[in-house]
C-alpha positions in Angstrom: -10.8 -9.1 -17.4 -8.3 -7.9 -19.6 -5.6 -6.1 -18.5 -6.5 -1.9 -19.1 -9.3 -3.5 -16.5 -6.3 -5.0 -14.0 -4.1 -2.1 -14.4 -6.9 0.4 -13.0 -8.4 -1.8 -11.0 -5.0 -2.3 -9.3 -5.5 2.0 -9.9 -8.2 2.2 -8.1 -6.7 0.5 -5.5 -3.7 1.9 -4.4 -6.0 5.2 -4.7 -8.3 3.7 -2.2 -6.0 2.6 -0.1 -4.4 6.0 0.7 -8.3 7.4 1.0 -8.0 4.8 3.6 -5.3 5.3 5.7 -5.3 9.5 6.3 -8.9 9.6 6.9 -7.7 6.3 9.6 -10.4 4.2 8.6 -9.4 1.3 9.2 -11.8 -0.5 7.6 -11.1 0.3 4.7 -7.9 -0.1 5.1 -7.7 -3.2 5.2 -10.0 -3.4 2.3 -7.3 -2.6 0.0 -5.2 -4.9 1.9 -5.2 -8.9 1.4 -4.0 -10.7 4.5 -1.8 -11.9 5.3 -0.1 -9.1 4.0 4.0 -8.5 3.2 6.1 -6.2 3.6 9.6 -6.5 2.4 11.6 -3.5 3.9 15.0 -3.5 3.4 16.0 -6.6 4.0 13.2 -7.0 6.5 9.5 -8.9 5.3 6.6 -9.0 7.2 3.7 -10.8 8.0 0.6 -9.8 8.8 -2.1 -12.3 9.4 -5.1 -10.5 10.2 -6.2 -6.9 10.1 -5.5 -6.1 13.7 -2.1 -7.3 13.8 -1.4 -5.1 10.7 -3.3 -1.5 12.4 -1.1 -2.2 15.9 2.1 -2.4 14.2 1.0 -0.1 11.3 0.7 2.9 15.0 4.3 2.7 16.1 6.4 2.6 12.6 4.2 5.5 11.5 5.0 7.2 14.3 4.1 10.9 16.4 4.7 13.2 13.7 3.5 11.3 10.9 -0.2 13.1 9.4 -0.7 11.7 6.4 1.3 9.9 2.4 1.0 10.2 -0.7 1.4 8.1 -3.8 3.0 10.2 -6.3 5.0 9.3 -9.9 3.4 5.1 -10.3 3.7 3.3 -13.1 2.7 0.7 -14.2 5.5 -2.7 -15.0 3.5 -5.6 -15.6 0.2 -6.4 -15.6 -1.6 -9.9 -16.1 -5.6 -10.6 -15.3 -5.8 -11.4 -12.1 -2.9 -9.5 -11.1 -0.1 -5.8 -11.6 2.6 -4.5 -10.5 2.6 -1.2 -9.8 6.6 1.2 -8.7 4.5 4.2 -6.7 6.5 6.4 -5.0 5.6 7.1 -1.3 6.0 10.5 0.5 5.2 10.7 4.4 4.1 14.2 5.8 3.5 15.9 9.7 1.2 18.5 10.6 2.7 20.8 8.9 3.3 19.6 5.8 6.6 18.9 5.8 7.8 15.9 3.4 9.1 13.5 6.3 10.3 10.3 3.9 10.2 9.5 0.8 10.7 5.7 -1.1 9.6 3.9 -3.7 7.6 0.9 -3.5 7.1 -2.2 -5.4 2.4 -3.2 -4.6 1.9 -6.6 -6.0 -2.0 -5.9 -6.5 -4.3 -9.4 -6.8 -7.2 -10.3 -7.7 -7.8 -13.0 -5.4 -12.0 -14.5 -6.0 -13.1 -11.8 -7.4 -11.9 -9.4 -5.1 -8.7 -6.6 -6.0 -6.0 -5.8 -2.9 -2.1 -5.1 -2.5 -0.6 -8.5 -0.8 2.4 -7.6 -1.3 5.0 -4.4 -0.9 8.5 -4.0 -1.1 9.9 -1.1 -0.3 13.4 1.3 0.5 11.4 2.7 3.5 13.2 2.8 6.6 11.1 1.2 8.9 
């Protein structure tokens, strides 16, 4: 796979992730993540071995006022045939449509056994 195809696959994973997240479709959301899945927020590294562990933790992290998220200002930083780094602005909104948080995140998209998904994220999110 050439770099252009890798970049397109990484962008598709990001779009699918945000769509599944906002539709609260855990099955489709899990398909956008490789497990174990890693997230470095601030200086705290988390690892979720399974989708169930990830979703249990996500419901706590998102908070009761979270309604939906967007992935904006996506910048491709580097790409090879099986890995792409995306710099993404993540915005979270409440049910009124007010932005409740905004942060930059590095998403590492990889192709494992021919399946593209996010394997690692590093963000500046508060939680």
